[in-house]
C-alpha positions as CSV (number, residue, x, y, z in Angstrom):
1,M,0.1,0.0,-0.1
2,S,1.3,3.4,-0.9
3,K,2.0,6.1,1.8
4,S,-0.5,8.3,0.1
5,R,-3.4,5.7,0.3
6,R,-2.2,5.0,3.9
7,D,-2.5,8.9,4.8
8,F,-5.7,9.1,3.1
9,I,-7.5,6.0,4.7
10,K,-6.2,7.5,8.1
11,K,-7.7,10.7,7.4
12,S,-11.1,9.0,6.3
13,A,-11.4,7.0,9.2
14,T,-10.9,10.0,11.4
15,V,-13.6,11.9,9.5
16,S,-16.2,9.2,9.6
17,S,-15.6,8.4,13.4
18,A,-15.8,12.2,14.3
19,L,-19.1,12.5,12.1
20,V,-21.0,9.4,12.8
21,I,-21.1,9.5,16.5
22,G,-24.8,9.3,17.8
23,G,-25.9,7.0,14.9
24,A,-26.2,9.7,12.5
25,L,-26.2,7.1,9.4
26,P,-29.4,4.9,9.9
27,G,-28.3,1.3,8.6
28,F,-24.8,1.7,9.5
29,S,-23.4,0.3,12.4
30,A,-19.9,1.2,14.0
31,A,-18.6,-2.0,12.8
32,S,-19.8,-0.8,9.1
33,Y,-17.8,2.2,9.4
34,K,-14.7,0.4,10.5
35,N,-14.7,-1.2,7.1
36,I,-13.5,2.0,5.7
37,I,-10.3,0.7,6.9
38,G,-9.7,-3.0,6.6
39,A,-11.9,-4.9,4.3
40,N,-10.4,-7.8,2.5
41,D,-12.6,-7.8,-0.5
42,K,-11.3,-6.0,-3.7
43,I,-13.6,-4.1,-6.1
44,R,-11.7,-3.7,-9.5
45,A,-12.8,-0.4,-11.0
46,S,-12.6,1.4,-14.4
47,V,-12.9,5.0,-14.4
48,M,-14.3,6.6,-17.7
49,G,-13.8,10.5,-18.1
50,V,-11.0,11.8,-16.2
51,N,-10.2,15.2,-17.3
52,S,-11.9,17.2,-14.2
53,R,-14.5,15.4,-11.9
54,G,-13.3,12.1,-12.8
55,Y,-9.7,12.9,-12.1
56,A,-10.7,13.5,-8.6
57,L,-13.0,10.5,-8.5
58,S,-10.2,8.1,-9.8
59,A,-8.0,9.3,-7.1
60,N,-10.6,8.9,-4.3
61,F,-11.6,5.3,-5.5
62,A,-7.9,4.4,-5.8
63,F,-7.5,5.6,-2.1
64,Q,-10.0,3.3,-0.9
65,Q,-8.4,0.1,0.6
66,E,-11.0,-2.2,-1.0
67,C,-10.6,-0.8,-4.6
68,D,-8.0,-1.1,-7.3
69,V,-8.5,1.2,-10.1
70,I,-7.3,-0.9,-12.9
71,H,-8.4,0.9,-16.0
72,I,-8.4,4.7,-17.0
73,C,-10.4,5.7,-19.9
74,D,-10.7,8.9,-21.8
75,V,-11.0,10.2,-25.6
76,D,-8.2,12.6,-24.3
77,T,-4.7,11.2,-24.2
78,R,-3.6,14.1,-22.0
79,A,-6.3,13.3,-19.5
80,S,-5.8,9.6,-19.3
81,K,-2.1,9.9,-18.9
82,K,-2.2,12.4,-16.3
83,A,-4.8,10.3,-14.3
84,A,-3.3,7.1,-14.7
85,A,0.0,8.4,-13.4
86,N,-1.8,9.9,-10.2
87,V,-3.6,6.7,-9.4
88,A,-0.2,4.8,-9.8
89,K,1.2,7.1,-7.2
90,I,-1.8,6.5,-4.9
91,Q,-2.1,2.7,-5.0
92,G,1.3,1.8,-6.2
93,T,0.1,-0.1,-9.3
94,K,-0.4,1.6,-12.6
95,P,-3.9,1.1,-14.5
96,E,-4.2,0.4,-17.9
97,E,-5.3,3.2,-20.4
98,F,-8.0,2.9,-22.8
99,G,-9.2,5.5,-25.6
100,D,-12.3,3.6,-26.0
101,F,-14.1,2.6,-22.6
102,R,-15.8,-0.3,-24.6
103,K,-12.5,-2.3,-24.6
104,S,-12.5,-1.7,-20.8
105,L,-15.7,-3.4,-20.4
106,E,-14.7,-6.4,-22.5
107,N,-12.4,-7.2,-19.7
108,K,-13.8,-9.7,-16.9
109,D,-11.7,-8.3,-14.4
110,V,-13.5,-5.0,-14.4
111,D,-16.3,-5.1,-11.5
112,L,-17.2,-1.4,-11.5
113,M,-17.4,1.3,-14.1
114,V,-17.3,4.9,-12.9
115,I,-18.6,7.4,-15.0
116,A,-17.7,11.1,-15.0
117,T,-18.2,12.3,-18.6
118,P,-20.2,14.8,-20.3
119,D,-23.8,14.5,-19.5
120,H,-24.7,13.0,-22.7
121,W,-22.6,10.1,-22.1
122,H,-23.9,9.3,-18.5
123,A,-26.9,7.0,-19.3
124,P,-25.7,5.3,-22.5
125,A,-22.4,4.3,-20.9
126,A,-24.2,3.2,-17.8
127,L,-26.3,1.1,-19.8
128,L,-23.4,-0.5,-21.8
129,A,-21.9,-1.3,-18.4
130,L,-24.8,-2.8,-17.1
131,Q,-25.2,-5.0,-20.0
132,A,-21.4,-6.2,-19.7
133,G,-22.1,-7.1,-16.1
134,K,-20.6,-4.3,-14.4
135,H,-21.8,-2.3,-11.4
136,V,-22.0,1.4,-11.8
137,Y,-21.2,4.7,-10.3
138,V,-22.5,7.7,-12.4
139,E,-22.1,11.2,-11.6
140,K,-25.1,13.7,-11.5
141,P,-27.1,14.1,-13.5
142,V,-28.1,10.3,-14.0
143,S,-29.1,11.2,-17.8
144,H,-29.3,13.8,-20.3
145,N,-33.1,13.4,-20.7
146,P,-35.9,11.7,-18.9
147,A,-36.4,8.8,-21.4
148,E,-32.6,7.7,-20.7
149,G,-33.1,7.9,-17.0
150,E,-36.3,5.6,-17.2
151,M,-34.4,3.3,-19.4
152,L,-31.4,3.2,-17.0
153,V,-34.1,2.3,-14.0
154,R,-35.3,-0.5,-15.8
155,A,-32.0,-1.8,-16.9
156,S,-30.6,-1.6,-13.3
157,D,-33.7,-3.9,-12.1
158,Y,-33.2,-6.3,-15.0
159,Y,-29.4,-6.8,-14.6
160,K,-29.4,-6.7,-10.9
161,K,-26.3,-4.6,-10.6
162,S,-25.7,-1.9,-8.2
163,V,-26.1,1.9,-9.7
164,Q,-25.1,4.7,-7.3
165,M,-25.6,8.3,-8.5
166,G,-23.2,11.0,-7.3
167,N,-25.4,13.2,-5.3
168,Q,-22.8,12.6,-2.5
169,R,-24.9,14.4,0.1
170,R,-27.0,11.7,0.6
171,S,-23.9,10.0,2.4
172,W,-22.7,13.0,4.5
173,P,-23.7,12.2,8.3
174,N,-24.7,15.7,9.4
175,V,-26.9,16.1,6.3
176,I,-28.6,13.0,7.1
177,E,-29.0,13.8,10.7
178,G,-30.6,17.2,9.5
179,I,-33.0,15.4,7.2
180,N,-33.9,12.9,9.9
181,E,-34.7,15.8,12.6
182,L,-36.8,17.5,9.8
183,K,-38.9,14.0,8.9
184,K,-39.4,13.8,12.9
185,G,-41.3,17.3,12.9
186,V,-38.8,19.1,14.5
187,I,-40.0,22.3,13.2
188,G,-43.3,21.0,12.0
189,R,-44.3,20.1,8.3
190,P,-42.2,21.4,5.7
191,Y,-44.4,23.1,2.9
192,F,-42.1,25.3,0.9
193,G,-38.3,24.4,-0.1
194,K,-35.8,26.9,-1.6
195,G,-32.5,25.7,-3.2
196,W,-30.0,27.9,-5.1
197,Y,-26.5,27.9,-6.8
198,T,-24.5,31.3,-7.5
199,N,-21.1,31.5,-9.5
200,N,-19.4,34.2,-11.6
201,R,-18.7,32.1,-14.8
202,P,-17.1,34.0,-17.6
203,S,-18.1,34.2,-21.4
204,I,-17.4,31.2,-23.5
205,G,-17.2,33.5,-26.4
206,I,-18.1,32.7,-29.9
207,G,-16.5,29.5,-31.0
208,K,-14.5,29.0,-34.4
209,V,-14.5,25.6,-36.6
210,V,-11.0,24.4,-35.9
211,D,-9.0,21.2,-36.7
212,V,-9.7,18.5,-34.0
213,P,-6.6,18.4,-31.7
214,D,-4.4,15.2,-32.0
215,W,-4.9,14.4,-28.4
216,L,-8.6,14.3,-28.9
217,N,-10.9,11.4,-30.5
218,W,-13.7,14.1,-31.4
219,D,-15.9,11.2,-32.9
220,L,-16.0,9.1,-29.6
221,W,-16.2,12.2,-27.5
222,Q,-19.6,12.8,-29.1
223,G,-20.8,9.2,-29.1
224,P,-24.5,9.1,-29.0
225,A,-24.9,12.8,-29.8
226,P,-25.6,13.7,-33.6
227,R,-22.5,14.9,-35.1
228,K,-21.4,18.6,-35.0
229,D,-18.2,20.2,-36.2
230,Y,-15.4,20.5,-33.6
231,K,-15.1,24.0,-32.2
232,D,-12.6,25.7,-30.0
233,N,-14.9,26.3,-27.2
234,I,-16.6,23.1,-26.4
235,V,-13.9,20.7,-24.6
236,H,-13.7,20.8,-21.8
237,Y,-16.4,21.9,-19.4
238,K,-18.1,24.5,-21.8
239,W,-20.2,21.7,-23.3
240,H,-22.3,22.1,-20.2
241,W,-24.0,25.1,-21.6
242,R,-24.9,23.7,-25.1
243,W,-28.2,21.7,-25.2
244,H,-26.7,19.1,-27.6
245,W,-24.4,17.6,-24.7
246,G,-25.3,19.6,-21.6
247,T,-28.0,20.3,-19.4
248,G,-27.3,23.7,-18.1
249,E,-26.7,24.8,-14.5
250,A,-30.0,23.4,-13.4
251,L,-28.6,19.7,-13.7
252,N,-24.8,20.6,-13.3
253,N,-25.6,21.9,-9.6
254,G,-29.1,22.1,-9.2
255,T,-29.8,18.5,-9.1
256,H,-27.8,18.2,-5.7
257,M,-30.0,21.0,-4.1
258,V,-33.4,19.7,-5.6
259,D,-32.4,16.2,-4.7
260,L,-32.0,17.5,-0.9
261,L,-35.2,19.2,-1.2
262,R,-37.2,16.1,-2.6
263,W,-35.5,14.2,0.2
264,G,-36.4,16.3,3.0
265,M,-39.8,17.3,2.1
266,G,-40.5,13.4,1.0
267,V,-41.8,13.8,-2.3
268,D,-41.5,12.3,-5.5
269,Y,-43.2,13.8,-8.6
270,P,-44.9,17.3,-8.9
271,V,-48.2,18.1,-10.6
272,K,-46.9,21.5,-12.1
273,V,-43.7,22.9,-13.3
274,S,-42.7,26.3,-14.7
275,S,-39.3,27.9,-15.2
276,N,-38.2,31.5,-16.0
277,G,-34.8,32.6,-17.3
278,G,-32.5,33.2,-20.0
279,R,-28.7,33.9,-21.1
280,Y,-28.5,37.6,-19.8
281,R,-25.0,38.3,-18.8
282,Y,-23.2,37.9,-22.1
283,K,-23.6,37.4,-25.9
284,D,-21.9,34.4,-27.0
285,D,-22.5,30.3,-27.6
286,W,-23.8,29.8,-24.2
287,E,-27.4,28.4,-24.8
288,T,-28.6,27.3,-21.3
289,P,-30.0,29.6,-19.0
290,D,-27.3,31.8,-16.9
291,T,-30.3,32.8,-14.7
292,Q,-32.9,30.3,-13.9
293,V,-35.8,30.0,-11.4
294,I,-37.6,26.4,-11.5
295,N,-40.9,26.2,-9.5
296,L,-42.4,22.8,-8.8
297,D,-45.6,22.3,-7.1
298,F,-46.5,19.1,-5.4
299,E,-49.7,17.7,-3.9
300,N,-50.7,18.1,-0.3
301,D,-49.9,21.8,-0.7
302,M,-46.1,21.7,-0.7
303,I,-43.8,23.5,-3.3
304,M,-40.0,24.2,-4.0
305,T,-38.1,26.3,-6.1
306,W,-34.4,26.3,-7.4
307,E,-32.5,29.5,-8.1
308,G,-29.4,29.3,-10.6
309,R,-27.3,32.3,-11.0
310,S,-24.2,31.4,-13.0
311,C,-22.8,34.8,-13.7
312,N,-23.8,36.6,-10.4
313,G,-22.2,35.0,-7.3
314,R,-24.0,37.0,-4.7
315,Y,-24.5,34.5,-1.8
316,V,-28.1,33.3,-0.2
317,E,-28.1,32.8,3.3
318,G,-24.3,33.3,3.5
319,S,-23.5,30.6,1.1
320,S,-22.9,30.1,-2.7
321,V,-25.0,26.7,-2.7
322,G,-27.7,25.5,-0.4
323,V,-31.4,24.8,0.7
324,V,-33.9,26.1,3.1
325,F,-36.8,24.1,4.3
326,Y,-39.7,26.4,5.5
327,C,-41.9,24.7,7.9
328,D,-45.0,25.4,10.3
329,E,-42.7,26.2,13.3
330,G,-39.4,27.5,11.6
331,A,-36.8,26.7,9.0
332,M,-33.8,24.5,8.2
333,V,-30.7,25.9,6.4
334,M,-28.2,23.7,4.9
335,N,-25.5,25.7,3.3
336,G,-24.2,22.9,0.8
337,G,-21.8,21.5,3.5
338,N,-22.0,18.9,6.0
339,D,-23.9,21.1,8.3
340,Y,-27.2,22.7,9.2
341,K,-29.1,25.4,11.2
342,I,-32.8,25.7,12.8
343,Y,-34.4,28.6,13.4
344,D,-37.7,29.3,15.0
345,L,-40.3,31.6,13.6
346,K,-38.9,34.6,15.3
347,N,-35.4,34.0,13.3
348,K,-33.9,33.1,16.6
349,L,-30.9,30.2,16.0
350,V,-32.1,27.3,17.9
351,K,-29.8,24.8,16.9
352,E,-26.5,24.5,14.8
353,V,-24.6,21.6,13.7
354,K,-21.4,22.6,12.2
355,N,-19.1,21.1,9.5
356,E,-15.8,19.5,10.4
357,V,-14.5,19.0,7.1
358,E,-13.3,21.9,4.7
359,I,-15.5,22.2,1.5
360,N,-15.3,24.4,-1.3
361,P,-18.5,24.2,-3.1
362,R,-17.0,26.2,-6.4
363,D,-14.2,23.7,-6.8
364,L,-15.4,22.2,-9.9
365,A,-13.4,18.8,-9.5
366,N,-13.2,17.9,-6.0
367,P,-15.0,20.0,-3.2
368,A,-15.3,17.4,-0.6
369,S,-13.2,14.3,-1.1
370,Q,-13.2,12.7,2.2
371,L,-16.9,13.2,2.8
372,D,-17.3,11.7,-0.7
373,A,-15.4,8.8,0.3
374,L,-18.4,7.9,2.6
375,H,-20.7,7.9,-0.5
376,I,-18.2,5.5,-2.2
377,Q,-18.1,3.3,0.7
378,N,-21.9,3.2,0.6
379,L,-21.5,1.7,-3.0
380,F,-18.9,-0.8,-1.9
381,N,-20.9,-1.9,1.4
382,N,-23.9,-2.5,-1.0
383,I,-22.0,-4.5,-3.4
384,L,-20.1,-6.6,-0.9
385,K,-22.6,-6.7,1.9
386,G,-25.9,-5.8,0.2
387,E,-26.7,-2.6,2.4
388,P,-29.0,-0.1,0.9
389,L,-27.6,2.4,-1.4
390,A,-27.8,6.1,-0.2
391,A,-28.4,7.2,-3.9
392,G,-29.4,4.3,-6.0
393,V,-30.6,5.0,-9.7
394,H,-34.5,5.0,-8.7
395,S,-34.1,7.9,-6.4
396,G,-31.4,9.6,-8.6
397,Y,-33.7,9.3,-11.5
398,K,-36.5,11.2,-9.7
399,S,-34.6,14.1,-8.5
400,T,-32.8,14.5,-11.8
401,L,-36.2,14.5,-13.5
402,L,-37.3,17.5,-11.6
403,V,-34.8,19.8,-13.0
404,Q,-35.2,18.1,-16.4
405,L,-38.8,19.0,-16.3
406,G,-37.7,22.5,-15.4
407,N,-35.5,22.7,-18.3
408,I,-38.2,21.5,-20.5
409,A,-40.7,24.2,-19.6
410,Q,-37.9,26.7,-19.8
411,R,-37.3,25.7,-23.5
412,V,-40.8,25.6,-24.5
413,G,-41.8,28.7,-22.6
414,H,-44.7,27.6,-20.7
415,S,-45.4,25.6,-17.6
416,L,-46.1,21.9,-17.5
417,E,-48.9,19.8,-16.1
418,I,-47.3,16.6,-14.7
419,N,-48.9,13.3,-13.6
420,P,-47.9,12.9,-10.0
421,E,-48.0,9.1,-10.2
422,N,-45.0,8.7,-12.8
423,G,-43.7,12.2,-13.5
424,H,-44.9,12.3,-17.1
425,I,-45.9,15.4,-18.9
426,I,-49.9,15.5,-19.4
427,G,-50.5,16.5,-23.1
428,D,-48.2,19.2,-24.6
429,R,-46.8,17.5,-27.8
430,K,-44.3,20.2,-27.9
431,A,-42.8,19.6,-24.3
432,K,-42.8,15.6,-25.0
433,K,-40.7,16.0,-27.8
434,L,-38.0,17.2,-25.4
435,W,-38.6,14.0,-23.2
436,S,-36.0,12.1,-25.1
437,R,-33.3,13.2,-28.0
438,E,-32.1,12.1,-31.2
439,Y,-29.2,9.8,-31.6
440,E,-26.4,9.6,-33.9
441,K,-27.3,6.4,-36.2
442,G,-25.8,3.4,-34.8
443,W,-25.5,4.7,-31.1
444,E,-29.0,4.6,-29.9
445,M,-29.7,3.3,-26.3
446,K,-31.2,-0.2,-26.8
447,F,-32.8,-2.3,-24.0
């Protein structure tokens, strides 16, 4: 075992023991958490998409004693080389590199595929991994569009493999404690939830069609998406703001906060969804809203809203990201970290649970590695011991769908009526066209 892996495990063990005192994680015993250091079983992982978030994830998985990262997959040879070298330093053995992740899936030694690609690849890659007999860890959002998410839910049931979505706060102990208090009625019934994300993102400019760099397989980068010319302002990260590949700030960061709201309020599908916003700050190739407010109405007199401001970083409740639950007898604030505050109706702070681990919500790649290790460990415990997933694909699909519906309402320019039994759009042929997408011929998702 390398020194870096030993140091990380020691830190993770300290974090976990400090944060779970008092049984903050239902379903996890103290003995379970000891398994963060000392499990004998090895899960062999392949990590797909390692330029940014995937680079951090490949390191985090490599740091886990139960895991060996044996493959690194990326269409960018620079990213692949860098991530493989970093993993080798952590675990002491260098993973094999693949330009085409499908070659990795053919290897029987791979148990788990970790997916941190652009959004348009999330569900198609996860489906191929399931069909190859692999477990899956897929970053949020679980899919580019609702139809893909539904297909992935069915596939996970059919192939009987674990699929965990990367909404890591589901495994953060103080967040779990706060949600449990909320559900016990500590301040009455929650009836209004508000989430937000703010940043000061720069313009992406007007892209120029240029030659594809020699380090990039542009055809495989596009994969299931219909082909477009390569421009100099797409790869990397700026694809987030183009509907063809990305899903905007709503799914990039809103998924996390809407998931917390849905979890705390105990709701699944809405009855009505609306969205207002647009691209206001710059005139460039950015297509998705840089300013957006999504409103979701639920049965039983409950509503939630998510506010995204990509180009104005003014904080809400003192934080760039977070949620507030408004209840009969007060409010609970979670500022995006492993913490929460409870206020009474007179705005008096009646309880505060602080975060013991440093978090930077605006770190694009790795905002909270040691806490995220708990989410990874939850997946391992599910695979090895059958313990429940904190953020399985069924739950992840529902939270992803809420913000997808917000984006659909935004794009069609009017509110949507939703079936609360299954989350489907009622009527509205124009909106239903955005339930799925067109695929490059031969790349269609098939199940």
